[in-house]
TORMAR-720144 format. One record per residue: residue in three letters; z, x, y of N, C-alpha, C in turn. Coordinates in pm, whole numbers, padded with zeros to 5 digits, always signed. Layout:
<sites>
AlaZXYZXYZXY...
</sites>
This chain:
<sites>
Met+06253+11087-15445+06181+11213-15447+06051+11199-15527Ser+05956+11282-15492+05834+11291-15572+05866+11364-15701Pro+05782+11351-15804+05807+11424-15929+05823+11575-15908Arg+05741+11634-15823+05751+11778-15800+05882+11813-15729Ala+05922+11729-15633+06048+11752-15562+06167+11737-15658Ala+06158+11640-15749+06265+11621-15847+06276+11742-15939Leu+06162+11801-15974+06163+11922-16058+06231+12038-15986Ile+06199+12055-15858+06261+12163-15779+06411+12138-15766Tyr+06449+12011-15748+06591+11976-15736+06668+12016-15863Leu+06609+11992-15980+06680+12023-16104+06670+12169-16144Met+06553+12229-16126+06532+12365-16175+06554+12472-16068Gly+06570+12429-15943+06591+12524-15835+06459+12573-15777Gly+06466+12625-15656+06346+12672-15587+06364+12657-15438Lys+06254+12632-15369+06258+12613-15225+06193+12481-15187Ala+06257+12411-15093+06201+12287-15042+06081+12318-14954Ala+06012+12214-14910+05891+12232-14829+05921+12307-14700Asp+06042+12291-14645+06078+12359-14521+06141+12496-14546Gly+06141+12540-14671+06196+12671-14704+06343+12673-14741Thr+06407+12557-14738+06549+12550-14774+06568+12582-14922Pro+06656+12677-14955+06677+12711-15096+06751+12599-15170Ile+06706+12567-15289+06766+12463-15373+06824+12529-15497Ser+06952+12508-15521+07016+12569-15638+06976+12494-15765Ala+06969+12565-15876+06931+12506-16004+07045+12421-16059Lys+07013+12302-16105+07113+12216-16169+07111+12233-16320Tyr+06995+12277-16372+06980+12297-16516+06912+12430-16540Val+06967+12507-16631+06907+12636-16667+06854+12623-16809Gly+06724+12628-16823+06663+12611-16954+06513+12603-16941Asp+06450+12545-17041+06304+12536-17046+06253+12436-16942Lys+06175+12486-16849+06121+12403-16741+06036+12290-16795Arg+05967+12315-16906+05877+12213-16960+05951+12089-17007Leu+06075+12105-17052+06154+11990-17095+06182+11896-16977Ile+06217+11955-16864+06245+11874-16744+06116+11812-16690Glu+06007+11886-16696+05877+11830-16655+05843+11708-16740Thr+05864+11719-16871+05836+11607-16961+05924+11488-16930Ala+06052+11514-16903+06146+11406-16871+06105+11333-16744Ile+06071+11409-16641+06032+11348-16513+05901+11272-16528Ala+05805+11330-16599+05677+11263-16621+05695+11133-16697Thr+05788+11131-16792+05817+11009-16868+05870+10899-16777Leu+05964+10936-16689+06023+10837-16599+05924+10785-16496Ala+05816+10859-16475+05712+10813-16382+05624+10706-16446Thr+05638+10687-16577+05565+10582-16648+05660+10467-16676Asp+05616+10372-16759+05700+10259-16795+05787+10288-16917Arg+05774+10407-16972+05846+10438-17095+05984+10493-17064Ala+06084+10450-17142+06221+10497-17122+06236+10639-17179Leu+06342+10706-17137+06367+10845-17176+06495+10854-17258Leu+06488+10925-17370+06606+10952-17452+06628+11102-17458Leu+06742+11147-17406+06781+11288-17412+06868+11307-17535Leu+06819+11387-17628+06885+11405-17756+06931+11550-17771Gly+07047+11570-17830+07093+11707-17850+07236+11714-17899Met+07278+11833-17934+07415+11855-17977+07511+11839-17860Pro+07639+11817-17886+07736+11813-17776+07733+11943-17697Gly+07742+11931-17565+07746+12050-17481+07612+12104-17441Thr+07505+12025-17459+07372+12072-17420+07327+12014-17286Ala+07420+11963-17208+07395+11914-17071+07313+11786-17066Lys+07324+11702-17169+07249+11575-17168+07294+11485-17054Ser+07425+11463-17044+07476+11375-16938+07453+11436-16800Trp+07467+11567-16790+07445+11638-16664+07301+11620-16617Val+07205+11639-16708+07063+11621-16674+07034+11475-16642Ser+07091+11384-16721+07071+11241-16697+07119+11201-16558Glu+07237+11248-16521+07294+11215-16390+07206+11266-16277His+07162+11391-16288+07082+11449-16181+06940+11394-16177Leu+06885+11357-16292+06754+11291-16293+06761+11157-16221Ala+06867+11080-16250+06883+10950-16184+06900+10967-16033Ala+06978+11067-15993+06999+11092-15850+06869+11134-15783Ala+06790+11217-15851+06666+11267-15792+06559+11159-15784Val+06547+11080-15890+06437+10983-15899+06465+10857-15819Ser+06589+10804-15829+06616+10677-15762+06727+10684-15658Gly+06784+10803-15637+06886+10817-15534+07019+10756-15569Asp+07040+10721-15696+07164+10657-15738+07190+10690-15885Ser+07300+10757-15912+07333+10792-16051+07453+10713-16103Thr+07494+10610-16029+07616+10537-16063+07592+10416-16152Leu+07467+10380-16177+07438+10265-16263+07440+10313-16408Val+07558+10317-16465+07575+10379-16596+07657+10290-16688Ile+07618+10286-16815+07693+10214-16918+07737+10315-17023Gln+07867+10326-17044+07919+10416-17147+07925+10339-17278Cys+07837+10372-17370+07828+10299-17496+07936+10344-17593Thr+07999+10247-17658+08102+10275-17759+08083+10177-17874Ala+08164+10193-17978+08158+10101-18091+08198+09960-18048Gly+08273+09949-17938+08316+09818-17890+08225+09755-17787Thr+08117+09822-17752+08023+09767-17653+07953+09644-17711Asp+07956+09533-17637+07888+09412-17684+07773+09375-17593Glu+07703+09267-17627+07584+09227-17552+07615+09195-17407Asn+07733+09140-17381+07769+09104-17243+07776+09226-17152Gln+07808+09342-17208+07816+09464-17127+07679+09527-17106Ile+07581+09484-17186+07445+09534-17171+07360+09438-17088Arg+07368+09309-17118+07281+09210-17053+07347+09154-16926Tyr+07443+09066-16944+07516+09007-16831+07638+08934-16886Gly+07731+08903-16798+07849+08827-16836+07866+08709-16743Trp+07981+08643-16755+08006+08526-16671+08143+08534-16607Asn+08150+08488-16482+08277+08468-16414+08327+08330-16457Tyr+08426+08327-16546+08464+08200-16608+08529+08103-16510Ala+08591+08153-16406+08646+08062-16304+08532+07986-16236Gln+08427+08059-16198+08309+07995-16137+08238+07905-16237Leu+08234+07950-16362+08164+07874-16465+08232+07740-16491Leu+08366+07740-16495+08439+07615-16517+08434+07524-16396Ala+08433+07585-16277+08435+07504-16154+08298+07445-16122His+08192+07522-16143+08060+07478-16096+07953+07477-16205Gly+07989+07519-16326+07890+07523-16432+07804+07647-16422Pro+07708+07663-16514+07621+07781-16512+07539+07789-16383Ser+07550+07900-16314+07476+07921-16190+07461+08071-16168Arg+07371+08105-16078+07352+08248-16050+07479+08308-15990Lys+07556+08227-15918+07680+08274-15857+07783+08311-15963Ala+07779+08243-16078+07875+08268-16184+07833+08385-16273Leu+07711+08433-16255+07659+08542-16338+07719+08676-16295Val+07771+08751-16388+07826+08885-16360+07723+08988-16405Gln+07673+09064-16310+07567+09159-16340+07622+09287-16404Thr+07551+09335-16502+07582+09466-16560+07504+09572-16483Pro+07538+09700-16502+07459+09806-16437+07310+09798-16471Leu+07278+09754-16594+07137+09741-16634+07067+09634-16551Leu+07133+09521-16533+07073+09413-16456+07060+09451-16308Arg+07161+09520-16255+07154+09565-16115+07040+09664-16096Ala+07022+09752-16194+06912+09848-16186+06777+09778-16188Met+06763+09674-16268+06638+09598-16274+06606+09534-16140Glu+06708+09475-16078+06685+09406-15950+06663+09503-15835Ala+06718+09623-15845+06706+09721-15736+06590+09818-15757Gly+06529+09815-15876+06421+09909-15904+06471+10052-15918Lys+06586+10068-15986+06647+10200-16002+06660+10236-16150Leu+06712+10355-16175+06734+10401-16312+06873+10361-16360Cys+06881+10314-16484+07009+10285-16547+07033+10390-16655Arg+07153+10443-16659+07189+10545-16759+07271+10482-16871Leu+07232+10509-16995+07306+10464-17112+07359+10588-17183Glu+07489+10611-17173+07549+10730-17232+07587+10705-17378Glu+07552+10799-17465+07584+10792-17609+07533+10662-17670Leu+07403+10641-17661+07340+10517-17706+07369+10485-17852Thr+07372+10585-17938+07389+10559-18081+07532+10524-18121Arg+07624+10524-18027+07762+10488-18061+07782+10337-18068Met+07696+10259-18004+07713+10114-18011+07633+10058-18129Gly+07672+09939-18173+07613+09879-18292+07463+09857-18281Ser+07396+09858-18395+07250+09842-18397+07207+09707-18342Asp+07284+09602-18369+07248+09469-18317+07254+09465-18166Val+07349+09540-18106+07359+09545-17960+07248+09632-17903Gln+07217+09742-17971+07107+09829-17927+06977+09751-17913Asp+06953+09660-18008+06825+09590-18010+06811+09488-17898Thr+06919+09460-17824+06904+09373-17707+06823+09442-17597Leu+06807+09574-17610+06730+09650-17510+06580+09637-17530Ile+06537+09592-17648+06394+09594-17679+06313+09512-17579Thr+06357+09390-17550+06284+09305-17454+06283+09367-17316Val+06397+09423-17276+06407+09485-17143+06310+09602-17131Leu+06303+09685-17233+06220+09805-17227+06071+09774-17244Ser+06039+09674-17324+05898+09645-17350+05836+09553-17245Glu+05911+09454-17200+05856+09355-17107+05914+09366-16966Lys+06011+09455-16949+06074+09474-16818+06127+09343-16761Met+06189+09266-16848+06250+09140-16805+06373+09110-16890Met+06467+09035-16829+06591+08998-16896+06599+08845-16901Pro+06582+08783-17017+06593+08637-17024+06736+08591-16997Val+06748+08484-16920+06880+08422-16896+06866+08276-16938Pro+06874+08246-17067+06848+08110-17116+06945+08007-17061Glu+07067+08048-17028+07166+07952-16974+07120+07894-16841Leu+07037+07968-16769+06986+07921-16639+06838+07886-16646Ser+06783+07887-16767+06640+07859-16789+06552+07946-16700Thr+06587+08072-16692+06511+08165-16607+06514+08305-16669Ala+06460+08398-16597+06461+08538-16641+06462+08627-16518Val+06519+08745-16532+06519+08844-16424+06411+08947-16456Tyr+06319+08965-16362+06210+09061-16381+06240+09190-16304Ala+06215+09301-16368+06248+09430-16308+06156+09461-16190Val+06217+09514-16085+06142+09563-15969+06080+09698-16005Arg+05964+09725-15949+05897+09852-15975+05991+09970-15946Gly+05995+10064-16036+06086+10178-16024+06198+10175-16126Phe+06219+10057-16187+06324+10047-16288+06287+10124-16415Asn+06384+10191-16471+06367+10255-16601+06504+10289-16658Val+06505+10340-16779+06630+10369-16850+06629+10514-16898Ile+06743+10583-16875+06766+10715-16934+06884+10700-17030Ala+06861+10729-17155+06968+10723-17255+06997+10863-17308Thr+07121+10884-17349+07157+11010-17415+07212+10978-17553Ala+07193+11070-17645+07245+11051-17781+07278+11186-17842Asn+07380+11185-17923+07429+11305-17990+07371+11310-18131Asn+07302+11415-18165+07240+11422-18298+07327+11494-18401Arg+07455+11512-18369+07545+11580-18463+07655+11490-18518Asp+07703+11396-18438+07815+11312-18480+07784+11235-18608Lys+07885+11223-18694+07873+11142-18815+07917+10999-18783Gly+07858+10904-18854+07901+10766-18841+07841+10692-18723Val+07741+10751-18656+07679+10680-18546+07573+10585-18600Asn+07528+10494-18515+07431+10393-18555+07290+10440-18521Glu+07209+10458-18621+07071+10501-18599+06994+10396-18520Leu+06904+10442-18434+06819+10350-18360+06718+10287-18455Ser+06688+10159-18433+06584+10094-18512+06449+10154-18476Ser+06352+10142-18566+06219+10198-18539+06156+10130-18419Ala+06184+10000-18400+06128+09928-18285+06182+09983-18154Leu+06311+10016-18152+06371+10069-18029+06328+10213-18006Lys+06317+10291-18114+06274+10430-18100+06138+10440-18033Arg+06049+10347-18067+05913+10351-18012+05911+10332-17861Arg+06016+10273-17807+06020+10247-17663+06075+10366-17584Phe+06118+10469-17654+06171+10588-17587+06081+10708-17611Asn+06069+10791-17508+06014+10924-17528+06134+11017-17545Val+06140+11089-17655+06256+11171-17688+06235+11314-17640Val+06331+11364-17562+06332+11504-17520+06459+11566-17577Val+06443+11668-17660+06556+11734-17724+06600+11853-17639Leu+06726+11850-17595+06782+11960-17515+06854+12056-17610Pro+06805+12178-17625+06865+12272-17720+06976+12355-17658Leu+07053+12418-17744+07145+12522-17697+07062+12644-17657Pro+07111+12726-17564+07032+12843-17520+07000+12936-17637Asp+06873+12976-17647+06832+13068-17754+06871+13212-17722Asp+06866+13245-17595+06887+13383-17551+07032+13402-17507Met+07095+13507-17555+07235+13533-17521+07253+13561-17373Glu+07164+13638-17314+07175+13670-17172+07164+13544-17087Gln+07077+13453-17129+07064+13326-17056+07193+13246-17066Glu+07253+13243-17184+07377+13168-17201+07490+13229-17119Ile+07497+13361-17117+07598+13429-17034+07578+13393-16888Gly+07453+13393-16844+07422+13358-16705+07464+13216-16671Ile+07441+13123-16764+07480+12983-16742+07632+12973-16727Val+07704+13038-16816+07851+13031-16814+07905+13094-16686Val+07854+13212-16650+07902+13280-16528+07876+13193-16405Lys+07757+13135-16397+07721+13051-16281+07810+12928-16272Arg+07827+12860-16385+07906+12737-16384+08054+12765-16361Val+08103+12873-16418+08243+12911-16398+08268+12943-16251Gly+08174+13012-16188+08188+13042-16045+08195+12917-15961Glu+08108+12818-15993+08107+12692-15918+08237+12614-15940Met+08282+12608-16063+08403+12531-16094+08529+12597-16039Ser+08535+12729-16044+08653+12797-15990+08663+12778-15839Gln+08547+12773-15774+08545+12748-15630+08590+12605-15600Ala+08541+12510-15681+08580+12370-15662+08728+12348-15687Leu+08784+12423-15783+08926+12411-15816+09014+12498-15727Glu+08950+12569-15634+09019+12657-15539+09099+12766-15611Leu+09042+12818-15718+09105+12931-15787+09062+13060-15718Pro+09147+13160-15713+09110+13287-15649+08987+13348-15715Ala+08911+13424-15637+08792+13490-15691+08833+13579-15808Pro+08780+13551-15927+08823+13625-16046+08761+13764-16055Arg+08827+13849-16132+08774+13982-16160+08733+13990-16307Asn+08638+14076-16337+08594+14101-16475+08535+13978-16544Val+08481+13884-16467+08431+13761-16528+08316+13787-16624Ala+08214+13858-16578+08094+13878-16660+08127+13945-16793Gln+08217+14042-16790+08253+14115-16912+08322+14025-17013Glu+08418+13944-16966+08491+13856-17057+08403+13740-17104Val+08317+13690-17015+08224+13584-17055+08133+13633-17167Ala+08084+13755-17155+07996+13812-17259+08067+13815-17394Arg+08196+13846-17394+08271+13851-17520+08290+13710-17579Val+08323+13616-17493+08341+13478-17539+08210+13424-17596Val+08102+13443-17524+07971+13394-17568+07930+13460-17699Ala+07955+13589-17713+07920+13660-17837+07996+13601-17956Ile+08125+13578-17939+08206+13520-18048+08156+13380-18083Phe+08130+13299-17982+08082+13162-18005+07946+13162-18075Arg+07856+13248-18030+07721+13250-18088+07726+13296-18235Glu+07810+13391-18265+07820+13439-18403+07877+13332-18495Leu+07984+13266-18453+08043+13161-18535+07950+13040-18545Arg+07885+13008-18435+07793+12893-18433+07670+12919-18521Gly+07619+13041-18514+07497+13073-18588+07519+13114-18732Gly+07643+13139-18770+07671+13176-18908+07632+13317-18944Ala+07622+13405-18844+07588+13546-18869+07623+13627-18746Thr+07650+13757-18767+07674+13845-18652+07546+13861-18572Leu+07558+13908-18449+07442+13918-18360+07335+14010-18417Asp+07376+14111-18492+07276+14202-18551+07222+14151-18684Gly+07275+14037-18730+07226+13977-18853+07272+14044-18981Lys+07361+14139-18973+07402+14216-19092+07510+14147-19174Val+07588+14060-19111+07699+13993-19182+07681+13842-19172Thr+07684+13776-19287+07676+13630-19291+07817+13573-19276Leu+07829+13470-19193+07959+13411-19163+07961+13262-19194Lys+08081+13210-19212+08098+13065-19220+08112+13010-19078Ser+08061+12890-19058+08070+12827-18925+08179+12721-18924Pro+08252+12710-18814+08355+12605-18803+08292+12468-18785Ser+08375+12365-18789+08324+12228-18780+08280+12190-18639Gly+08334+12258-18538+08296+12229-18399+08160+12284-18363Thr+08111+12246-18245+07977+12290-18203+07978+12425-18134Leu+08092+12462-18073+08102+12588-17996+07986+12600-17899Ser+07967+12497-17820+07856+12489-17727+07882+12571-17601Thr+07779+12580-17519+07791+12648-17391+07897+12580-17304Ala+07901+12446-17310+08000+12372-17231+08142+12408-17274Glu+08163+12427-17403+08296+12466-17451+08330+12608-17408Ala+08231+12695-17406+08254+12832-17358+08297+12830-17212Ile+08234+12744-17133+08271+12730-16992+08415+12682-16981Gly+08453+12583-17061+08589+12532-17059+08692+12637-17096Val+08658+12719-17195+08749+12826-17239+08770+12927-17127Val+08662+12967-17061+08673+13067-16953+08747+13009-16833Ile+08722+12883-16800+08793+12819-16689+08943+12814-16719Gly+08980+12783-16843+09121+12785-16881+09180+12924-16864Gly+09102+13026-16901+09147+13163-16883+09161+13201-16738Leu+09070+13151-16654+09077+13178-16510+09202+13117-16448Ser+09233+12995-16490+09354+12930-16439+09478+13010-16478His+09482+13056-16601+09593+13140-16647+09600+13269-16566Ala+09484+13329-16541+09480+13454-16465+09531+13435-16323Ala+09492+13322-16261+09530+13297-16122+09680+13278-16106Phe+09742+13211-16202+09883+13174-16186+09981+13266-16260Phe+09933+13334-16364+10026+13412-16446+09986+13557-16469Asn+09867+13598-16425+09823+13733-16459+09765+13808-16339Gly+09807+13770-16219+09765+13843-16100+09618+13836-16068Gly+09549+13735-16120+09408+13716-16088+09311+13789-16179Ala+09361+13866-16275+09274+13942-16365+09245+13860-16490Leu+09118+13828-16513+09079+13754-16631+09085+13846-16753Ser+09153+13801-16858+09170+13887-16976+09181+13802-17101Ala+09185+13872-17215+09198+13804-17344+09328+13725-17353Glu+09430+13768-17282+09560+13700-17287+09550+13554-17244Gly+09467+13527-17144+09450+13389-17099+09341+13315-17173Ile+09242+13388-17223+09127+13325-17288+09156+13288-17433Ala+09226+13375-17506+09247+13354-17650+09312+13220-17685Pro+09419+13175-17615+09477+13045-17650+09379+12929-17631Asn+09296+12938-17528+09195+12835-17507+09086+12841-17613Met+09055+12961-17659+08953+12980-17761+08996+12918-17894Ile+09124+12930-17926+09176+12870-18050+09148+12720-18052Gly+09174+12654-17941+09151+12510-17934+09006+12471-17950Ala+08915+12558-17906+08772+12528-17919+08721+12552-18060Ile+08774+12653-18126+08724+12691-18259+08790+12611-18371Val+08922+12598-18365+08996+12534-18475+09012+12385-18448Lys+08910+12308-18484+08918+12161-18474+08983+12103-18599Asp+08948+12160-18714+09009+12122-18842+09114+12228-18875Pro+09244+12191-18877+09350+12291-18894+09349+12363-19028Val+09277+12311-19125+09269+12377-19256+09140+12456-19269Gln+09027+12387-19264+08898+12450-19285+08865+12554-19177Asp+08881+12515-19051+08843+12604-18941+08936+12724-18930Lys+09061+12706-18968+09155+12818-18965+09110+12928-19061Val+09064+12888-19179+09015+12985-19278+08891+13057-19226Val+08802+12980-19162+08678+13038-19106+08711+13143-19001Leu+08804+13110-18911+08840+13204-18804+08909+13328-18860Glu+09000+13309-18954+09070+13424-19013+08972+13520-19080Glu+08875+13464-19150+08773+13548-19216+08690+13623-19113Tyr+08655+13556-19003+08577+13621-18897+08656+13734-18832Leu+08783+13709-18809+08868+13812-18746+08876+13937-18834Glu+08893+13918-18964+08913+14033-19054+08783+14106-19087Thr+08673+14034-19096+08547+14097-19137+08464+14148-19021Val+08484+14091-18902+08399+14128-18788+08479+14185-18671Leu+08569+14105-18615+08635+14144-18490+08729+14264-18508Lys+08790+14275-18623+08883+14385-18648+08815+14522-18635Lys+08686+14526-18661+08612+14653-18661+08556+14690-18523Arg+08575+14602-18425+08520+14626-18291+08633+14668-18197Ser+08629+14792-18154+08738+14843-18069+08746+14771-17936Asp+08631+14730-17880+08633+14663-17750+08679+14517-17760Tyr+08699+14468-17882+08751+14332-17902+08893+14335-17957Ala+08959+14451-17949+09092+14467-18009+09193+14366-17956Ala+09190+14342-17825+09285+14246-17766+09263+14106-17822Tyr+09136+14067-17835+09105+13935-17891+09148+13927-18037Tyr+09125+14034-18111+09163+14034-18253+09314+14013-18269His+09394+14088-18196+09540+14079-18211+09593+13944-18162Leu+09544+13898-18048+09592+13771-17993+09552+13653-18080Leu+09425+13649-18122+09378+13539-18206+09447+13540-18342Ser+09471+13659-18396+09541+13670-18526+09683+13615-18515Asp+09749+13643-18404+09885+13591-18384+09885+13439-18367Leu+09785+13388-18295+09781+13246-18263+09737+13159-18380Val+09647+13213-18461+09593+13133-18570+09693+13117-18685
</sites>
């Protein structure tokens, strides 16, 4: 796709022939424009943000839009080594015939270089700094040295890298300054506007419930608004009107988690509550999202229930159910 077509694919709109295109990402259009413009150059792209800000989702759809293939992906972990980034060897071939191109096992990064496509690196900061730095030559010179064969693989035009990283996790490996310079960083934020966040959750819940073949739910928008309000207050450390300061739990309480909570409630409604979405199905799922630390987060939630939710008549069902569960 052209850069403009890729933007329409991600943000929604109409194709040249008038075909409506659904939005894949709901947020600041300028962020996606910057990401696409970066990939049109030789510079790699790093999508940075808290968990649940659609980094992997945007990465996948950018790769699909730009190069028509989103499957060239490396999931980075603490156990990821150089062989999983650069290349490996088929030891049976290596022992039988010695070092040869036939014995070389290509990684997704190497396949992307040879095909002129995008390679996705998920959770880049989770792998060790020494392994991260193997990317420097690839990103700066667009080539992969293979000293065992006295040769190098040069990237075909169109090759680039999209990496994602979580800026909240503790214990991750910071990128070296040399590697940072090779990335253009785009920070994907949580939705600033409550109505926008409600819209995202309602839209995604509708898509997922259809994919899971759950019956068309009732009262979705109303219950989603309540879930989002609770999440935003706990996440932001204050009530929506700013009058009461709150403690925040250890979790992120992201939009993605709100979607998961509502989907869990929908499943409960479909099978146990006659199709009506209610606090009865949502509250147990909400506990799992809020109380990650059974000691600290439990105190935070109990305080929120007594100081805020108890006083709201329209949240009475949530107050009683969450109080019983916590």
